[in-house]
Backbone atoms as SQL, in Angstrom:
CREATE TABLE atoms (id INTEGER PRIMARY KEY, chain TEXT, resi INTEGER, resn TEXT, atom TEXT, x REAL, y REAL, z REAL);
INSERT INTO atoms VALUES
  (1, 'A', 1, 'MET', 'N', -3.623, -30.470, 1.108),
  (2, 'A', 1, 'MET', 'CA', -4.119, -30.240, 2.453),
  (3, 'A', 1, 'MET', 'C', -3.050, -29.534, 3.261),
  (4, 'A', 2, 'LYS', 'N', -3.511, -28.703, 4.196),
  (5, 'A', 2, 'LYS', 'CA', -2.567, -28.036, 5.078),
  (6, 'A', 2, 'LYS', 'C', -3.199, -27.861, 6.449),
  (7, 'A', 3, 'LYS', 'N', -2.607, -28.498, 7.439),
  (8, 'A', 3, 'LYS', 'CA', -3.075, -28.391, 8.813),
  (9, 'A', 3, 'LYS', 'C', -2.483, -27.137, 9.448),
  (10, 'A', 4, 'VAL', 'N', -3.313, -26.422, 10.217),
  (11, 'A', 4, 'VAL', 'CA', -2.841, -25.292, 11.016),
  (12, 'A', 4, 'VAL', 'C', -3.229, -25.572, 12.460),
  (13, 'A', 5, 'SER', 'N', -2.255, -25.763, 13.315),
  (14, 'A', 5, 'SER', 'CA', -2.512, -25.977, 14.741),
  (15, 'A', 5, 'SER', 'C', -2.825, -24.644, 15.397),
  (16, 'A', 6, 'ILE', 'N', -3.660, -24.670, 16.420),
  (17, 'A', 6, 'ILE', 'CA', -3.995, -23.435, 17.124),
  (18, 'A', 6, 'ILE', 'C', -2.732, -22.770, 17.667),
  (19, 'A', 7, 'SER', 'N', -1.737, -23.559, 18.018),
  (20, 'A', 7, 'SER', 'CA', -0.487, -22.980, 18.530),
  (21, 'A', 7, 'SER', 'C', 0.280, -22.224, 17.450),
  (22, 'A', 8, 'ASP', 'N', -0.045, -22.473, 16.170),
  (23, 'A', 8, 'ASP', 'CA', 0.603, -21.781, 15.052),
  (24, 'A', 8, 'ASP', 'C', -0.278, -20.694, 14.441),
  (25, 'A', 9, 'ALA', 'N', -1.471, -20.514, 14.975),
  (26, 'A', 9, 'ALA', 'CA', -2.401, -19.526, 14.411),
  (27, 'A', 9, 'ALA', 'C', -1.836, -18.115, 14.566),
  (28, 'A', 10, 'THR', 'N', -2.169, -17.255, 13.615),
  (29, 'A', 10, 'THR', 'CA', -1.706, -15.871, 13.607),
  (30, 'A', 10, 'THR', 'C', -2.693, -14.995, 14.365),
  (31, 'A', 11, 'ARG', 'N', -2.204, -14.251, 15.347),
  (32, 'A', 11, 'ARG', 'CA', -3.089, -13.323, 16.070),
  (33, 'A', 11, 'ARG', 'C', -3.333, -12.100, 15.189),
  (34, 'A', 12, 'TYR', 'N', -4.561, -11.622, 15.194),
  (35, 'A', 12, 'TYR', 'CA', -4.878, -10.405, 14.443),
  (36, 'A', 12, 'TYR', 'C', -5.746, -9.502, 15.300),
  (37, 'A', 13, 'PHE', 'N', -5.854, -8.248, 14.904),
  (38, 'A', 13, 'PHE', 'CA', -6.500, -7.225, 15.715),
  (39, 'A', 13, 'PHE', 'C', -7.543, -6.474, 14.881),
  (40, 'A', 14, 'PRO', 'N', -8.767, -7.017, 14.792),
  (41, 'A', 14, 'PRO', 'CA', -9.787, -6.341, 13.993),
  (42, 'A', 14, 'PRO', 'C', -10.188, -5.015, 14.640),
  (43, 'A', 15, 'PRO', 'N', -10.538, -4.031, 13.822),
  (44, 'A', 15, 'PRO', 'CA', -10.924, -2.725, 14.374),
  (45, 'A', 15, 'PRO', 'C', -12.172, -2.820, 15.247),
  (46, 'A', 16, 'ALA', 'N', -12.237, -1.953, 16.233),
  (47, 'A', 16, 'ALA', 'CA', -13.406, -1.779, 17.109),
  (48, 'A', 16, 'ALA', 'C', -13.712, -2.984, 17.987),
  (49, 'A', 17, 'HIS', 'N', -12.777, -3.925, 18.132),
  (50, 'A', 17, 'HIS', 'CA', -12.943, -5.062, 19.036),
  (51, 'A', 17, 'HIS', 'C', -12.265, -4.732, 20.362),
  (52, 'A', 18, 'ASN', 'N', -12.823, -5.245, 21.461),
  (53, 'A', 18, 'ASN', 'CA', -12.238, -4.979, 22.767),
  (54, 'A', 18, 'ASN', 'C', -12.345, -6.204, 23.668),
  (55, 'A', 19, 'ASP', 'N', -11.390, -6.325, 24.568),
  (56, 'A', 19, 'ASP', 'CA', -11.352, -7.427, 25.538),
  (57, 'A', 19, 'ASP', 'C', -11.537, -8.786, 24.868),
  (58, 'A', 20, 'CYS', 'N', -10.755, -9.009, 23.820),
  (59, 'A', 20, 'CYS', 'CA', -10.810, -10.281, 23.114),
  (60, 'A', 20, 'CYS', 'C', -9.463, -10.588, 22.474),
  (61, 'A', 21, 'SER', 'N', -9.273, -11.841, 22.115),
  (62, 'A', 21, 'SER', 'CA', -8.104, -12.281, 21.364),
  (63, 'A', 21, 'SER', 'C', -8.598, -13.006, 20.123),
  (64, 'A', 22, 'CYS', 'N', -8.079, -12.615, 18.969),
  (65, 'A', 22, 'CYS', 'CA', -8.516, -13.176, 17.688),
  (66, 'A', 22, 'CYS', 'C', -7.340, -13.885, 17.019),
  (67, 'A', 23, 'PHE', 'N', -7.596, -15.066, 16.496),
  (68, 'A', 23, 'PHE', 'CA', -6.558, -15.861, 15.853),
  (69, 'A', 23, 'PHE', 'C', -7.038, -16.344, 14.493),
  (70, 'A', 24, 'ARG', 'N', -6.217, -16.148, 13.446),
  (71, 'A', 24, 'ARG', 'CA', -6.545, -16.606, 12.100),
  (72, 'A', 24, 'ARG', 'C', -6.006, -18.028, 11.954),
  (73, 'A', 25, 'LEU', 'N', -6.906, -18.953, 11.650),
  (74, 'A', 25, 'LEU', 'CA', -6.540, -20.353, 11.467),
  (75, 'A', 25, 'LEU', 'C', -6.360, -20.708, 9.995),
  (76, 'A', 26, 'GLN', 'N', -7.209, -20.149, 9.157),
  (77, 'A', 26, 'GLN', 'CA', -7.166, -20.415, 7.718),
  (78, 'A', 26, 'GLN', 'C', -7.331, -19.089, 6.985),
  (79, 'A', 27, 'GLY', 'N', -6.614, -18.930, 5.897),
  (80, 'A', 27, 'GLY', 'CA', -6.712, -17.717, 5.101),
  (81, 'A', 27, 'GLY', 'C', -5.587, -17.661, 4.093),
  (82, 'A', 28, 'GLN', 'N', -5.519, -16.574, 3.363),
  (83, 'A', 28, 'GLN', 'CA', -4.509, -16.404, 2.307),
  (84, 'A', 28, 'GLN', 'C', -3.095, -16.649, 2.839),
  (85, 'A', 29, 'GLU', 'N', -2.744, -16.014, 3.954),
  (86, 'A', 29, 'GLU', 'CA', -1.382, -16.144, 4.490),
  (87, 'A', 29, 'GLU', 'C', -1.106, -17.529, 5.068),
  (88, 'A', 30, 'GLN', 'N', -2.114, -18.133, 5.699),
  (89, 'A', 30, 'GLN', 'CA', -1.895, -19.399, 6.377),
  (90, 'A', 30, 'GLN', 'C', -1.884, -20.589, 5.423),
  (91, 'A', 31, 'THR', 'N', -2.866, -20.636, 4.512),
  (92, 'A', 31, 'THR', 'CA', -3.004, -21.821, 3.666),
  (93, 'A', 31, 'THR', 'C', -3.216, -21.521, 2.187),
  (94, 'A', 32, 'GLY', 'N', -3.292, -20.248, 1.836),
  (95, 'A', 32, 'GLY', 'CA', -3.454, -19.877, 0.436),
  (96, 'A', 32, 'GLY', 'C', -4.890, -19.783, -0.043),
  (97, 'A', 33, 'THR', 'N', -5.867, -20.076, 0.812),
  (98, 'A', 33, 'THR', 'CA', -7.257, -19.986, 0.376),
  (99, 'A', 33, 'THR', 'C', -7.615, -18.536, 0.057),
  (100, 'A', 34, 'THR', 'N', -8.369, -18.348, -1.020),
  (101, 'A', 34, 'THR', 'CA', -8.764, -16.994, -1.426),
  (102, 'A', 34, 'THR', 'C', -10.278, -16.794, -1.350),
  (103, 'A', 35, 'GLN', 'N', -11.027, -17.813, -0.940),
  (104, 'A', 35, 'GLN', 'CA', -12.482, -17.723, -0.918),
  (105, 'A', 35, 'GLN', 'C', -13.042, -17.358, 0.452),
  (106, 'A', 36, 'PHE', 'N', -12.272, -17.592, 1.514),
  (107, 'A', 36, 'PHE', 'CA', -12.744, -17.314, 2.871),
  (108, 'A', 36, 'PHE', 'C', -11.556, -17.303, 3.819),
  (109, 'A', 37, 'SER', 'N', -11.813, -16.881, 5.046),
  (110, 'A', 37, 'SER', 'CA', -10.849, -17.070, 6.120),
  (111, 'A', 37, 'SER', 'C', -11.601, -17.631, 7.318),
  (112, 'A', 38, 'LEU', 'N', -10.874, -18.289, 8.189),
  (113, 'A', 38, 'LEU', 'CA', -11.447, -18.879, 9.391),
  (114, 'A', 38, 'LEU', 'C', -10.645, -18.397, 10.580),
  (115, 'A', 39, 'GLY', 'N', -11.343, -17.829, 11.554),
  (116, 'A', 39, 'GLY', 'CA', -10.690, -17.355, 12.758),
  (117, 'A', 39, 'GLY', 'C', -11.367, -17.906, 13.989),
  (118, 'A', 40, 'CYS', 'N', -10.711, -17.721, 15.111),
  (119, 'A', 40, 'CYS', 'CA', -11.254, -18.089, 16.404),
  (120, 'A', 40, 'CYS', 'C', -11.082, -16.872, 17.311),
  (121, 'A', 41, 'THR', 'N', -12.158, -16.439, 17.948),
  (122, 'A', 41, 'THR', 'CA', -12.104, -15.279, 18.828),
  (123, 'A', 41, 'THR', 'C', -12.554, -15.692, 20.220),
  (124, 'A', 42, 'HIS', 'N', -11.764, -15.273, 21.212),
  (125, 'A', 42, 'HIS', 'CA', -12.075, -15.520, 22.621),
  (126, 'A', 42, 'HIS', 'C', -12.416, -14.176, 23.255),
  (127, 'A', 43, 'PHE', 'N', -13.641, -14.052, 23.794),
  (128, 'A', 43, 'PHE', 'CA', -14.102, -12.814, 24.415),
  (129, 'A', 43, 'PHE', 'C', -14.108, -12.950, 25.937),
  (130, 'A', 44, 'LEU', 'N', -13.514, -11.980, 26.619),
  (131, 'A', 44, 'LEU', 'CA', -13.626, -11.904, 28.069),
  (132, 'A', 44, 'LEU', 'C', -15.028, -11.417, 28.428),
  (133, 'A', 45, 'PRO', 'N', -15.464, -11.576, 29.683),
  (134, 'A', 45, 'PRO', 'CA', -16.745, -11.001, 30.087),
  (135, 'A', 45, 'PRO', 'C', -16.774, -9.501, 29.773),
  (136, 'A', 46, 'GLY', 'N', -17.840, -9.059, 29.129),
  (137, 'A', 46, 'GLY', 'CA', -17.966, -7.659, 28.739),
  (138, 'A', 46, 'GLY', 'C', -17.283, -7.315, 27.431),
  (139, 'A', 47, 'GLY', 'N', -16.499, -8.226, 26.893),
  (140, 'A', 47, 'GLY', 'CA', -15.795, -7.966, 25.641),
  (141, 'A', 47, 'GLY', 'C', -16.717, -8.029, 24.449),
  (142, 'A', 48, 'GLY', 'N', -16.243, -7.514, 23.321),
  (143, 'A', 48, 'GLY', 'CA', -17.058, -7.562, 22.116),
  (144, 'A', 48, 'GLY', 'C', -16.503, -6.723, 20.996),
  (145, 'A', 49, 'ALA', 'N', -17.414, -6.280, 20.142),
  (146, 'A', 49, 'ALA', 'CA', -17.064, -5.441, 18.997),
  (147, 'A', 49, 'ALA', 'C', -18.153, -4.397, 18.831),
  (148, 'A', 50, 'ASP', 'N', -17.744, -3.155, 18.636),
  (149, 'A', 50, 'ASP', 'CA', -18.692, -2.065, 18.413),
  (150, 'A', 50, 'ASP', 'C', -19.495, -2.326, 17.147),
  (151, 'A', 51, 'PHE', 'N', -20.620, -1.616, 17.013),
  (152, 'A', 51, 'PHE', 'CA', -21.441, -1.773, 15.819),
  (153, 'A', 51, 'PHE', 'C', -20.615, -1.472, 14.577),
  (154, 'A', 52, 'SER', 'N', -20.695, -2.368, 13.624),
  (155, 'A', 52, 'SER', 'CA', -20.015, -2.212, 12.351),
  (156, 'A', 52, 'SER', 'C', -21.080, -2.229, 11.268),
  (157, 'A', 53, 'PRO', 'N', -21.131, -1.182, 10.447),
  (158, 'A', 53, 'PRO', 'CA', -22.134, -1.173, 9.373),
  (159, 'A', 53, 'PRO', 'C', -21.796, -2.209, 8.304),
  (160, 'A', 54, 'ALA', 'N', -22.511, -2.180, 7.234),
  (161, 'A', 54, 'ALA', 'CA', -22.323, -3.135, 6.139),
  (162, 'A', 54, 'ALA', 'C', -20.847, -3.282, 5.797),
  (163, 'A', 55, 'ARG', 'N', -20.469, -4.527, 5.499),
  (164, 'A', 55, 'ARG', 'CA', -19.089, -4.845, 5.120),
  (165, 'A', 55, 'ARG', 'C', -19.117, -5.538, 3.764),
  (166, 'A', 56, 'PRO', 'N', -18.011, -5.566, 3.050),
  (167, 'A', 56, 'PRO', 'CA', -18.035, -6.135, 1.689),
  (168, 'A', 56, 'PRO', 'C', -17.935, -7.664, 1.641),
  (169, 'A', 57, 'PHE', 'N', -18.305, -8.343, 2.721),
  (170, 'A', 57, 'PHE', 'CA', -18.213, -9.798, 2.741),
  (171, 'A', 57, 'PHE', 'C', -19.255, -10.384, 3.682),
  (172, 'A', 58, 'ASP', 'N', -19.656, -11.618, 3.408),
  (173, 'A', 58, 'ASP', 'CA', -20.563, -12.353, 4.283),
  (174, 'A', 58, 'ASP', 'C', -19.765, -12.929, 5.445),
  (175, 'A', 59, 'THR', 'N', -20.457, -13.165, 6.567),
  (176, 'A', 59, 'THR', 'CA', -19.806, -13.667, 7.776),
  (177, 'A', 59, 'THR', 'C', -20.677, -14.741, 8.414),
  (178, 'A', 60, 'ILE', 'N', -20.028, -15.748, 8.984),
  (179, 'A', 60, 'ILE', 'CA', -20.716, -16.738, 9.811),
  (180, 'A', 60, 'ILE', 'C', -20.002, -16.783, 11.153),
  (181, 'A', 61, 'TYR', 'N', -20.785, -16.714, 12.237),
  (182, 'A', 61, 'TYR', 'CA', -20.258, -16.904, 13.587),
  (183, 'A', 61, 'TYR', 'C', -20.792, -18.233, 14.108),
  (184, 'A', 62, 'PHE', 'N', -19.907, -19.011, 14.733),
  (185, 'A', 62, 'PHE', 'CA', -20.272, -20.288, 15.330),
  (186, 'A', 62, 'PHE', 'C', -19.786, -20.275, 16.769),
  (187, 'A', 63, 'CYS', 'N', -20.707, -20.304, 17.724),
  (188, 'A', 63, 'CYS', 'CA', -20.343, -20.253, 19.136),
  (189, 'A', 63, 'CYS', 'C', -19.768, -21.600, 19.573),
  (190, 'A', 64, 'ILE', 'N', -18.577, -21.564, 20.129),
  (191, 'A', 64, 'ILE', 'CA', -17.922, -22.773, 20.616),
  (192, 'A', 64, 'ILE', 'C', -18.233, -22.994, 22.091),
  (193, 'A', 65, 'ASP', 'N', -18.128, -21.899, 22.865),
  (194, 'A', 65, 'ASP', 'CA', -18.282, -22.004, 24.315),
  (195, 'A', 65, 'ASP', 'C', -18.800, -20.683, 24.862),
  (196, 'A', 66, 'GLY', 'N', -19.589, -20.741, 25.911),
  (197, 'A', 66, 'GLY', 'CA', -20.129, -19.526, 26.509),
  (198, 'A', 66, 'GLY', 'C', -21.332, -19.025, 25.737),
  (199, 'A', 67, 'GLU', 'N', -21.595, -17.721, 25.869),
  (200, 'A', 67, 'GLU', 'CA', -22.706, -17.083, 25.152),
  (201, 'A', 67, 'GLU', 'C', -22.218, -15.792, 24.518),
  (202, 'A', 68, 'ILE', 'N', -22.632, -15.565, 23.290),
  (203, 'A', 68, 'ILE', 'CA', -22.290, -14.367, 22.538),
  (204, 'A', 68, 'ILE', 'C', -23.594, -13.706, 22.102),
  (205, 'A', 69, 'THR', 'N', -23.715, -12.404, 22.339),
  (206, 'A', 69, 'THR', 'CA', -24.903, -11.671, 21.895),
  (207, 'A', 69, 'THR', 'C', -24.541, -10.851, 20.660),
  (208, 'A', 70, 'ILE', 'N', -25.273, -11.093, 19.586),
  (209, 'A', 70, 'ILE', 'CA', -25.129, -10.340, 18.346),
  (210, 'A', 70, 'ILE', 'C', -26.314, -9.389, 18.286),
  (211, 'A', 71, 'THR', 'N', -26.053, -8.109, 18.058),
  (212, 'A', 71, 'THR', 'CA', -27.125, -7.124, 17.943),
  (213, 'A', 71, 'THR', 'C', -27.172, -6.637, 16.503),
  (214, 'A', 72, 'ASP', 'N', -28.363, -6.724, 15.893),
  (215, 'A', 72, 'ASP', 'CA', -28.498, -6.310, 14.494),
  (216, 'A', 72, 'ASP', 'C', -28.695, -4.801, 14.377),
  (217, 'A', 73, 'LYS', 'N', -28.823, -4.326, 13.146),
  (218, 'A', 73, 'LYS', 'CA', -28.941, -2.880, 12.878),
  (219, 'A', 73, 'LYS', 'C', -30.192, -2.254, 13.482),
  (220, 'A', 74, 'ASP', 'N', -31.202, -3.082, 13.785),
  (221, 'A', 74, 'ASP', 'CA', -32.440, -2.587, 14.389),
  (222, 'A', 74, 'ASP', 'C', -32.422, -2.665, 15.916),
  (223, 'A', 75, 'GLY', 'N', -31.295, -3.103, 16.484),
  (224, 'A', 75, 'GLY', 'CA', -31.173, -3.201, 17.934),
  (225, 'A', 75, 'GLY', 'C', -31.678, -4.512, 18.516),
  (226, 'A', 76, 'LYS', 'N', -32.010, -5.483, 17.664),
  (227, 'A', 76, 'LYS', 'CA', -32.495, -6.787, 18.133),
  (228, 'A', 76, 'LYS', 'C', -31.307, -7.651, 18.559),
  (229, 'A', 77, 'ASP', 'N', -31.391, -8.224, 19.764),
  (230, 'A', 77, 'ASP', 'CA', -30.353, -9.120, 20.275),
  (231, 'A', 77, 'ASP', 'C', -30.633, -10.559, 19.870),
  (232, 'A', 78, 'ILE', 'N', -29.588, -11.251, 19.422),
  (233, 'A', 78, 'ILE', 'CA', -29.651, -12.663, 19.096),
  (234, 'A', 78, 'ILE', 'C', -28.550, -13.328, 19.913),
  (235, 'A', 79, 'VAL', 'N', -28.920, -14.229, 20.805),
  (236, 'A', 79, 'VAL', 'CA', -27.953, -14.880, 21.686),
  (237, 'A', 79, 'VAL', 'C', -27.536, -16.217, 21.088),
  (238, 'A', 80, 'LEU', 'N', -26.223, -16.385, 20.939),
  (239, 'A', 80, 'LEU', 'CA', -25.671, -17.656, 20.471),
  (240, 'A', 80, 'LEU', 'C', -25.123, -18.419, 21.667),
  (241, 'A', 81, 'LYS', 'N', -25.532, -19.668, 21.791),
  (242, 'A', 81, 'LYS', 'CA', -25.023, -20.573, 22.813),
  (243, 'A', 81, 'LYS', 'C', -24.191, -21.639, 22.097),
  (244, 'A', 82, 'PRO', 'N', -23.469, -22.482, 22.833),
  (245, 'A', 82, 'PRO', 'CA', -22.604, -23.465, 22.169),
  (246, 'A', 82, 'PRO', 'C', -23.314, -24.230, 21.054),
  (247, 'A', 83, 'HIS', 'N', -22.660, -24.244, 19.911),
  (248, 'A', 83, 'HIS', 'CA', -23.071, -24.933, 18.688),
  (249, 'A', 83, 'HIS', 'C', -24.152, -24.186, 17.913),
  (250, 'A', 84, 'ASP', 'N', -24.556, -22.993, 18.371),
  (251, 'A', 84, 'ASP', 'CA', -25.432, -22.124, 17.579),
  (252, 'A', 84, 'ASP', 'C', -24.564, -21.359, 16.592),
  (253, 'A', 85, 'SER', 'N', -25.152, -20.990, 15.477),
  (254, 'A', 85, 'SER', 'CA', -24.430, -20.180, 14.491),
  (255, 'A', 85, 'SER', 'C', -25.370, -19.150, 13.895),
  (256, 'A', 86, 'ILE', 'N', -24.767, -18.151, 13.255),
  (257, 'A', 86, 'ILE', 'CA', -25.545, -17.091, 12.618),
  (258, 'A', 86, 'ILE', 'C', -24.845, -16.678, 11.332),
  (259, 'A', 87, 'PHE', 'N', -25.635, -16.449, 10.294),
  (260, 'A', 87, 'PHE', 'CA', -25.136, -15.920, 9.025),
  (261, 'A', 87, 'PHE', 'C', -25.454, -14.438, 8.985),
  (262, 'A', 88, 'ILE', 'N', -24.460, -13.627, 8.641),
  (263, 'A', 88, 'ILE', 'CA', -24.640, -12.180, 8.520),
  (264, 'A', 88, 'ILE', 'C', -24.217, -11.785, 7.111),
  (265, 'A', 89, 'ALA', 'N', -25.175, -11.349, 6.308),
  (266, 'A', 89, 'ALA', 'CA', -24.877, -10.932, 4.935),
  (267, 'A', 89, 'ALA', 'C', -24.007, -9.678, 4.951),
  (268, 'A', 90, 'GLY', 'N', -23.243, -9.496, 3.890),
  (269, 'A', 90, 'GLY', 'CA', -22.336, -8.360, 3.798),
  (270, 'A', 90, 'GLY', 'C', -23.005, -7.009, 3.884),
  (271, 'A', 91, 'ASP', 'N', -24.299, -6.952, 3.592),
  (272, 'A', 91, 'ASP', 'CA', -24.988, -5.659, 3.634),
  (273, 'A', 91, 'ASP', 'C', -25.681, -5.408, 4.972),
  (274, 'A', 92, 'GLU', 'N', -25.401, -6.249, 5.985),
  (275, 'A', 92, 'GLU', 'CA', -25.995, -6.077, 7.313),
  (276, 'A', 92, 'GLU', 'C', -24.932, -5.620, 8.307),
  (277, 'A', 93, 'GLY', 'N', -25.312, -4.757, 9.225),
  (278, 'A', 93, 'GLY', 'CA', -24.415, -4.360, 10.304),
  (279, 'A', 93, 'GLY', 'C', -24.657, -5.230, 11.525),
  (280, 'A', 94, 'ARG', 'N', -23.725, -5.153, 12.483),
  (281, 'A', 94, 'ARG', 'CA', -23.878, -5.935, 13.705),
  (282, 'A', 94, 'ARG', 'C', -22.915, -5.427, 14.775),
  (283, 'A', 95, 'SER', 'N', -23.243, -5.716, 16.026),
  (284, 'A', 95, 'SER', 'CA', -22.287, -5.570, 17.114),
  (285, 'A', 95, 'SER', 'C', -22.248, -6.901, 17.842),
  (286, 'A', 96, 'ILE', 'N', -21.202, -7.095, 18.642),
  (287, 'A', 96, 'ILE', 'CA', -20.994, -8.350, 19.363),
  (288, 'A', 96, 'ILE', 'C', -20.701, -8.005, 20.818),
  (289, 'A', 97, 'GLN', 'N', -21.261, -8.792, 21.758),
  (290, 'A', 97, 'GLN', 'CA', -20.903, -8.589, 23.151),
  (291, 'A', 97, 'GLN', 'C', -21.070, -9.882, 23.944),
  (292, 'A', 98, 'ASN', 'N', -20.121, -10.110, 24.829),
  (293, 'A', 98, 'ASN', 'CA', -20.242, -11.187, 25.806),
  (294, 'A', 98, 'ASN', 'C', -20.855, -10.550, 27.047),
  (295, 'A', 99, 'LYS', 'N', -22.140, -10.764, 27.253),
  (296, 'A', 99, 'LYS', 'CA', -22.867, -10.140, 28.351),
  (297, 'A', 99, 'LYS', 'C', -22.857, -10.988, 29.620),
  (298, 'A', 100, 'THR', 'N', -22.065, -12.045, 29.638),
  (299, 'A', 100, 'THR', 'CA', -22.030, -12.935, 30.792),
  (300, 'A', 100, 'THR', 'C', -20.798, -12.662, 31.660),
  (301, 'A', 101, 'GLN', 'N', -20.684, -13.413, 32.733),
  (302, 'A', 101, 'GLN', 'CA', -19.535, -13.316, 33.634),
  (303, 'A', 101, 'GLN', 'C', -18.475, -14.371, 33.332),
  (304, 'A', 102, 'TYR', 'N', -18.613, -15.056, 32.201),
  (305, 'A', 102, 'TYR', 'CA', -17.697, -16.121, 31.831),
  (306, 'A', 102, 'TYR', 'C', -17.106, -15.846, 30.449),
  (307, 'A', 103, 'PRO', 'N', -15.908, -16.339, 30.163),
  (308, 'A', 103, 'PRO', 'CA', -15.346, -16.188, 28.815),
  (309, 'A', 103, 'PRO', 'C', -16.227, -16.900, 27.783),
  (310, 'A', 104, 'ALA', 'N', -16.138, -16.450, 26.554),
  (311, 'A', 104, 'ALA', 'CA', -16.881, -17.062, 25.450),
  (312, 'A', 104, 'ALA', 'C', -15.969, -17.136, 24.229),
  (313, 'A', 105, 'SER', 'N', -16.164, -18.150, 23.408),
  (314, 'A', 105, 'SER', 'CA', -15.338, -18.340, 22.210),
  (315, 'A', 105, 'SER', 'C', -16.219, -18.638, 21.010),
  (316, 'A', 106, 'MET', 'N', -15.790, -18.142, 19.852),
  (317, 'A', 106, 'MET', 'CA', -16.531, -18.437, 18.625),
  (318, 'A', 106, 'MET', 'C', -15.593, -18.542, 17.431),
  (319, 'A', 107, 'MET', 'N', -16.018, -19.350, 16.470),
  (320, 'A', 107, 'MET', 'CA', -15.335, -19.437, 15.185),
  (321, 'A', 107, 'MET', 'C', -15.927, -18.345, 14.303),
  (322, 'A', 108, 'VAL', 'N', -15.078, -17.755, 13.462),
  (323, 'A', 108, 'VAL', 'CA', -15.487, -16.671, 12.570),
  (324, 'A', 108, 'VAL', 'C', -15.086, -17.048, 11.148),
  (325, 'A', 109, 'ILE', 'N', -16.068, -17.156, 10.267),
  (326, 'A', 109, 'ILE', 'CA', -15.808, -17.450, 8.862),
  (327, 'A', 109, 'ILE', 'C', -16.146, -16.183, 8.085),
  (328, 'A', 110, 'LEU', 'N', -15.141, -15.631, 7.412),
  (329, 'A', 110, 'LEU', 'CA', -15.319, -14.417, 6.612),
  (330, 'A', 110, 'LEU', 'C', -15.200, -14.780, 5.137),
  (331, 'A', 111, 'GLY', 'N', -16.209, -14.416, 4.362),
  (332, 'A', 111, 'GLY', 'CA', -16.151, -14.651, 2.923),
  (333, 'A', 111, 'GLY', 'C', -15.213, -13.674, 2.240),
  (334, 'A', 112, 'THR', 'N', -14.940, -13.934, 0.992),
  (335, 'A', 112, 'THR', 'CA', -14.127, -13.020, 0.190),
  (336, 'A', 112, 'THR', 'C', -14.909, -11.741, -0.061),
  (337, 'A', 113, 'PRO', 'N', -14.265, -10.576, 0.079),
  (338, 'A', 113, 'PRO', 'CA', -14.978, -9.315, -0.194),
  (339, 'A', 113, 'PRO', 'C', -15.628, -9.325, -1.580),
  (340, 'A', 114, 'LYS', 'N', -16.844, -8.764, -1.644),
  (341, 'A', 114, 'LYS', 'CA', -17.567, -8.697, -2.906),
  (342, 'A', 114, 'LYS', 'C', -16.910, -7.654, -3.817),
  (343, 'A', 115, 'PRO', 'N', -16.884, -7.918, -5.118),
  (344, 'A', 115, 'PRO', 'CA', -16.297, -6.938, -6.041),
  (345, 'A', 115, 'PRO', 'C', -17.051, -5.604, -5.987),
  (346, 'A', 116, 'ALA', 'N', -16.323, -4.518, -6.176),
  (347, 'A', 116, 'ALA', 'CA', -16.929, -3.178, -6.133),
  (348, 'A', 116, 'ALA', 'C', -17.766, -2.918, -7.365);
């Protein structure tokens, strides 16, 4: 077992993200896990991530606080409120936005990239 305190989490900067802070809590560097990583992202009002097409890994978002809007490849909005979660398969695109006037936070679970 290996505990990682939020105060020891590694900040990272995913591409196309804006007005947010991302912290890696679990992953290869932090605990040696090779099957997934776990992060926590805090979005300011208006913050988010531009549309990202298919990625080589599955993703789960779990809303901790506030509201997060996930937009799928067809332009459909899915709003996550506290304790809501969403699974996004590696072959699906998505964008993220905090459309409220309050900060929002979510846990991010990224699977291991699929073999080519």
